[in-house]
C-alpha positions as a printed Julia matrix, in Angstrom:
447×3 Matrix{Float64}:
   0.02    0.03    0.05
   2.84    2.5     1.0
   4.68    1.62   -2.28
   1.62    2.57   -4.4
   1.24    5.89   -2.48
   4.91    6.68   -3.1
   4.55    6.05   -6.85
   1.49    8.37   -7.01
   3.39   11.04   -5.1
   6.43   10.86   -7.48
   4.14   11.29  -10.57
   2.48   14.23   -8.82
   5.88   15.83   -8.04
   6.89   15.73  -11.76
   3.51   17.25  -12.73
   3.93   20.02  -10.13
   7.39   21.05  -11.24
   6.22   21.2   -14.92
   3.34   23.61  -14.21
   5.4    26.76  -13.55
   4.84   27.02   -9.79
   0.98   26.78  -10.05
   0.24   24.71   -6.9
  -2.6    22.18   -6.67
  -5.1    22.06   -3.88
  -2.97   19.74   -1.67
  -0.15   22.43   -1.2
   0.77   22.75    2.45
   2.38   26.04    3.59
   2.25   25.5     7.35
   5.45   26.2     9.26
   4.95   22.9    11.1
   4.32   19.69    9.07
   4.48   15.89    9.46
   5.55   13.02    7.18
   5.54    9.22    7.64
   8.75    7.5     8.39
  10.51    6.22    5.2
   8.88    8.73    2.86
  10.86    9.34   -0.24
  11.25   12.4    -2.62
   9.07   14.64   -0.53
   8.91   17.91   -2.51
   9.5    21.42   -0.98
   9.45   24.54   -3.18
   9.14   28.32   -3.03
   5.93   29.8    -4.41
   5.81   32.55   -5.48
   9.47   32.9    -6.57
  11.28   36.2    -7.3
  12.87   36.61  -10.74
  16.64   36.64  -10.45
  16.75   35.35   -6.86
  18.78   32.44   -5.61
  17.95   30.18   -2.62
  20.17   28.39   -0.07
  18.5    25.3     1.57
  19.72   23.44    4.63
  18.38   20.36    6.59
  19.06   19.81   10.29
  18.89   16.08   10.11
  16.6    12.98    9.78
  16.84   12.6     6.06
  18.73   13.43    2.81
  18.44   16.76    0.87
  18.2    16.24   -2.97
  18.24   18.42   -6.08
  21.09   20.71   -4.89
  20.68   23.68   -2.51
  20.56   26.82   -4.79
  17.35   26.3    -6.74
  13.78   27.28   -5.79
  12.82   23.58   -5.16
  14.26   20.47   -3.47
  13.12   17.03   -2.39
  13.93   15.12    0.82
  14.29   11.35    1.41
  13.16   10.93    5.06
  14.65    8.06    6.94
  13.37    6.04    9.81
  14.6     8.22   12.68
  11.37    9.71   14.12
  11.59   13.2    15.58
  11.36   16.82   14.59
  13.83   18.29   11.98
  14.19   21.74   10.4
  14.29   22.77    6.67
  15.66   26.31    6.28
  15.8    28.56    3.13
  17.43   31.97    2.66
  16.77   34.12   -0.47
  19.23   36.54   -2.12
  17.46   38.94   -4.52
  18.75   40.72   -7.69
  19.95   43.66   -5.52
  22.14   41.29   -3.44
  19.92   41.8    -0.41
  19.3    38.84    1.94
  15.78   37.87    2.97
  14.89   36.63    6.46
  15.26   32.86    6.92
  12.11   30.81    6.22
  11.77   27.71    8.43
   9.6    24.58    8.31
   9.62   22.19   11.21
   8.97   18.59    9.94
   8.13   15.84   12.37
   8.76   12.29   11.16
   6.24    9.93   12.8
   5.54    6.21   12.84
   2.19    4.37   12.64
   0.11    4.77   15.87
  -2.63    3.13   17.81
  -5.26    5.56   19.12
  -8.3     5.37   21.38
 -11.16    7.91   21.32
 -13.42    8.22   24.32
 -16.54    9.98   23.11
 -19.82   10.97   24.94
 -22.61   12.11   22.61
 -26.36   12.77   22.48
 -28.73   10.62   20.39
 -26.26    9.55   17.61
 -22.57    9.79   16.65
 -21.0     9.48   13.2
 -17.42    8.11   12.83
 -15.5     6.77    9.91
 -18.67    6.82    7.71
 -20.75    4.86   10.3
 -23.68    6.17   12.46
 -23.86    4.8    16.02
 -27.0     5.11   18.25
 -25.97    3.06   21.31
 -23.02    2.96   23.68
 -20.2     0.45   22.97
 -16.57   -0.26   22.01
 -15.93   -0.19   18.28
 -12.64   -0.92   16.42
 -11.52   -0.11   12.83
  -8.48    0.9    10.79
  -8.04    4.65   10.15
  -5.34    7.07    9.11
  -3.62    9.47   11.54
  -3.23   13.24   10.91
  -0.04   12.76    8.91
  -1.56   10.15    6.53
   0.07    7.17    8.21
  -1.89    3.94    8.77
  -3.08    3.41   12.37
  -5.57    1.41   14.34
  -8.28    3.35   16.17
 -10.68    2.27   18.94
 -13.92    4.2    19.76
 -15.28    3.99   23.32
 -18.73    5.53   22.78
 -21.32    6.72   25.38
 -24.8     7.85   24.07
 -26.88   10.1    26.38
 -30.54   11.27   25.8
 -31.66   15.02   25.74
 -34.14   16.7    28.21
 -36.61   19.64   28.16
 -37.5    22.43   30.65
 -39.9    25.36   31.01
 -39.47   28.71   32.93
 -42.17   31.29   33.7
 -40.77   34.67   34.53
 -42.14   38.27   35.13
 -39.62   41.19   35.04
 -39.31   44.93   34.63
 -37.64   46.38   31.55
 -35.27   43.51   30.56
 -34.51   39.91   31.48
 -31.24   38.04   30.82
 -31.36   34.33   30.26
 -28.89   31.89   28.79
 -26.67   34.79   27.66
 -29.49   36.63   25.87
 -31.31   39.86   26.89
 -35.05   40.13   26.29
 -37.01   43.46   26.25
 -40.53   42.33   25.3
 -43.05   39.71   26.56
 -43.28   36.43   24.66
 -42.5    32.63   24.48
 -38.83   31.95   23.66
 -37.33   28.66   22.82
 -33.61   27.77   22.75
 -31.22   24.83   23.12
 -29.6    24.32   26.43
 -27.31   21.56   27.88
 -28.4    18.98   30.46
 -26.19   17.36   33.15
 -24.94   14.83   30.52
 -23.78   17.6    28.22
 -26.55   16.91   25.69
 -28.57   19.55   23.81
 -32.15   19.92   25.12
 -35.1    22.24   24.49
 -35.79   24.99   27.07
 -38.86   27.32   26.96
 -39.08   30.76   28.58
 -42.59   32.2    29.13
 -41.61   35.81   29.73
 -43.69   38.86   30.81
 -41.95   42.24   30.58
 -43.47   45.24   32.4
 -41.77   48.15   30.68
 -40.52   51.17   32.51
 -41.06   54.77   31.32
 -38.54   57.58   30.77
 -39.11   61.33   30.66
 -36.85   64.19   29.55
 -37.25   67.87   30.32
 -35.22   70.45   28.38
 -34.94   73.77   30.25
 -32.92   76.94   29.6
 -32.65   79.48   32.4
 -30.57   82.4    33.65
 -28.66   82.0    36.97
 -30.6    79.08   38.58
 -33.42   76.56   38.22
 -35.48   74.59   40.81
 -36.68   71.05   40.0
 -37.77   68.1    42.09
 -36.95   70.0    45.25
 -33.4    70.76   44.13
 -31.88   74.1    42.97
 -29.39   73.87   40.04
 -26.87   76.64   39.22
 -24.94   75.02   36.39
 -25.79   73.35   33.08
 -25.87   69.53   32.91
 -27.92   66.28   32.81
 -29.65   65.44   36.06
 -31.53   62.22   36.71
 -33.66   60.59   39.45
 -35.71   57.42   39.91
 -39.53   57.28   39.84
 -42.02   54.39   39.73
 -44.61   53.71   36.98
 -48.07   52.06   37.26
 -46.51   48.52   36.92
 -44.25   49.16   39.87
 -41.18   49.26   37.74
 -38.43   51.85   38.31
 -38.18   54.48   35.58
 -35.72   57.36   34.99
 -36.57   61.04   34.64
 -33.93   63.31   33.04
 -33.53   67.17   33.33
 -31.46   68.53   30.41
 -30.65   71.94   31.97
 -28.92   74.85   30.31
 -27.88   77.67   32.68
 -26.99   80.89   30.85
 -25.29   83.07   33.55
 -24.8    86.8    33.11
 -21.61   87.51   31.24
 -19.15   90.34   30.79
 -17.44   91.19   27.55
 -14.46   93.41   26.67
 -14.03   94.67   23.07
 -10.59   95.85   22.23
 -10.88   98.1    19.16
  -8.3   100.07   17.31
  -9.62  102.6    14.72
  -8.47  105.53   12.72
  -9.99  108.97   13.58
 -13.48  107.89   14.87
 -15.48  104.84   15.96
 -19.27  104.29   16.2
 -20.53  101.89   19.0
 -23.89  101.48   20.64
 -25.22  104.62   18.89
 -22.3   106.77   20.09
 -19.41  108.29   18.08
 -15.95  108.28   19.78
 -12.94  110.32   18.7
 -10.42  109.7    21.46
  -8.82  106.74   23.16
 -10.54  105.55   26.31
 -12.51  102.88   28.25
 -16.31  103.02   27.9
 -18.94  100.85   29.74
 -22.67  100.13   29.25
 -25.24   97.36   29.93
 -26.38   95.06   27.13
 -28.15   91.72   26.66
 -26.26   88.62   25.6
 -27.41   86.07   22.98
 -29.03   83.93   25.71
 -31.28   86.85   26.81
 -29.42   87.39   30.12
 -28.23   90.77   31.26
 -24.44   91.46   30.84
 -21.98   94.27   31.1
 -20.02   95.25   28.01
 -16.73   97.29   28.0
 -15.16   99.07   25.03
 -11.38   99.48   25.25
 -10.92  101.87   22.35
  -7.68  103.07   20.75
  -7.81  105.85   18.17
  -4.84  106.12   15.78
  -3.77  108.85   13.33
  -2.33  108.46    9.77
   1.5   108.31    9.45
   4.25  108.21    6.86
   7.0   105.53    6.52
  10.14  104.67    4.54
  11.04  101.0     3.75
  14.67  100.07    2.86
  14.57   96.63    1.2
  17.18   94.36   -0.37
  15.63   91.48   -2.46
  16.72   88.78   -4.86
  15.64   89.04   -8.53
  12.25   90.53   -7.97
  10.21   92.19   -5.15
   6.48   92.47   -4.78
   4.92   95.34   -2.87
   1.47   96.79   -2.77
   0.42   94.67   -5.7
   3.37   95.74   -7.86
   6.42   93.67   -8.98
   9.8    95.4    -9.14
  12.91   93.96  -10.96
  15.34   96.83  -10.69
  16.71   98.99   -7.87
  15.17  102.36   -7.22
  13.02  104.66   -4.96
   9.27  104.18   -5.26
   6.43  106.09   -3.58
   2.76  105.07   -3.08
  -0.09  105.17   -0.64
  -0.06  102.36    1.92
  -1.48  101.54    5.38
   0.49  102.08    8.59
   0.88   99.55   11.41
  -2.23  100.99   13.07
  -4.39  100.26    9.96
  -4.62  104.01    8.95
  -3.85  105.3     5.45
  -0.47  106.88    5.07
   2.25  107.71    2.47
   5.03  105.0     2.2
   8.39  105.2     0.41
  10.22  102.02   -0.79
  13.98  102.33   -1.17
  14.71   99.03   -3.09
  17.99   97.21   -3.98
  17.63   94.2    -6.29
  20.3    91.46   -6.28
  20.36   88.26   -8.35
  22.0    84.78   -8.27
  21.31   82.16  -11.04
  23.94   79.4   -10.45
  22.3    75.95   -9.73
  24.11   73.46   -7.43
  25.25   69.96   -8.57
  24.23   66.78   -6.64
  24.11   63.0    -7.32
  21.34   60.44   -6.48
  22.14   57.7    -3.96
  20.89   54.08   -3.38
  21.22   51.55   -0.49
  19.76   48.26    0.79
  17.55   48.29    3.93
  19.53   47.72    7.08
  22.84   48.88    5.55
  24.62   52.2     5.99
  22.66   55.08    4.27
  24.91   57.46    2.3
  24.79   61.25    2.73
  23.63   63.58   -0.07
  26.39   65.87   -1.37
  25.95   69.21   -3.2
  28.59   71.45   -4.84
  28.33   74.96   -6.29
  29.82   78.45   -6.4
  27.82   79.93   -3.44
  28.54   79.69    0.23
  25.4    78.1     1.64
  23.47   75.01    0.6
  19.82   74.7     1.67
  17.85   71.37    1.53
  14.04   71.11    1.2
  11.69   68.13    1.27
   9.08   69.55   -1.11
   9.25   70.93   -4.68
   7.66   74.22   -3.52
  10.72   74.82   -1.29
   8.54   75.44    1.84
   9.76   72.67    4.15
  13.46   73.32    5.09
  15.3    70.2     6.42
  19.01   71.15    6.48
  21.53   73.88    5.8
  24.77   71.96    5.0
  26.62   69.64    2.62
  27.03   66.71    3.0
  23.41   66.25    4.2
  22.49   63.18    6.4
  18.88   62.48    5.63
  18.21   60.32    8.71
  16.08   57.96    6.52
  16.19   54.31    7.34
  12.82   52.88    6.08
  12.38   51.33    2.62
  11.26   53.87    0.0
  12.18   56.6    -2.43
  13.01   60.07   -0.94
  13.37   63.23   -3.03
  15.03   66.34   -1.74
  15.63   69.75   -3.37
  18.91   71.7    -2.79
  19.63   75.32   -3.51
  22.86   77.46   -3.44
  23.07   81.01   -1.91
  25.22   84.0    -2.56
  24.88   87.66   -1.39
  21.71   86.71    0.48
  20.11   85.35   -2.73
  19.0    81.75   -3.28
  19.4    79.87   -6.59
  16.84   77.58   -8.2
  16.67   73.99   -6.78
  18.25   70.74   -7.97
  16.28   67.52   -7.23
  18.25   64.69   -5.57
  16.85   61.17   -4.94
  17.7    58.63   -2.25
  16.35   55.03   -2.85
  16.38   52.49    0.05
  15.65   49.08   -1.44
  13.68   46.53    0.62
  15.09   43.17    1.67
  13.36   40.39   -0.21
  10.29   38.82    1.35
  10.87   35.1     1.04
   8.53   32.11    1.29
   6.49   30.43    2.23
   8.02   26.96    1.65
   5.34   24.94   -0.15
   5.16   21.09    0.41
   2.85   19.04   -1.75
């Protein structure tokens, strides 16, 4: 019988290796497996495989490793030494990066004799047979590893029972792990003292409770149920309905206390407030009503500013925008503007335009995950290199060369570096750092 099984398995192995890694339904990818003692040409292969990768296989003992140790598949001739042995494979990908070891623990077992002690209700099915009475039954079976074994069934058959419960409750009732909120007759399966399923009936009467909610908005304080409340909140107390069941009443109270407000206002020349016109700086008070209808005191802290004149001396790179105008050459420009107090004033711009057009040079870098990550290096004619992490040059990450990115995770990282001279910054050069992932190996497939 074992010889026929081995011939069938050898034919299946050849078919499997000729179908380009498309595994049949019997593929086993578990990290712990079993085989029968004396099994020959047991196949183990990687699926999926990575193009260009090589694989290094090792066997801790218990058998012989066939087909070499560098391909994506091997076979093992297992001997007659029972025990647990380890198959290990390590992948090297096209980038020369090593994957984590993939391990399968294989237990070599011999034929066994097993005894099953079973207690069941009504009937029990085993090995294609249905049993309705207690007894000892013997037959040949196959263990979990597919090895022939002799099995004995010690069977005990127990009958089911039935029960009925009559219950009256308020609101809810919990029974057999279920919560019921309405009256009715409920049936479900329970377990008797022999561990057998039985039918239980619940005749349930639910006397519901009632709930009430009162929404109140007041100023200062509110009196309810003999209590005085001075702050907003949810307040509850217990009451009893006509069925004698406890119920909950809720007060949803909003207290809008009187408030005070201060308005800090800065204006030019004059300010109108509460029907009055103010022309000088000062603190003014009056009584008003807030949005909740409660009396409150309002204070106006008013600052009156006058128009002014100003001169701006500016040095810029390439172009300068001011008051909606763009300037590309040095000069003195006059126009109306607004002073720091928000009042209209005459402003003078004394502008100096500098320029710098040289772009720095920098090379892209690559590395494998877990190895040393190289710095990014820029060269140019300026005196300062500035690194950014976005193409808009808004997120500054460093002001030096070489630049240590601090990146360690797998991915592609793009930075933008500029050169500076005379306070002017050049256009940016894009530099890319690629950190390659280590290969993800496995699982080891056993058919």
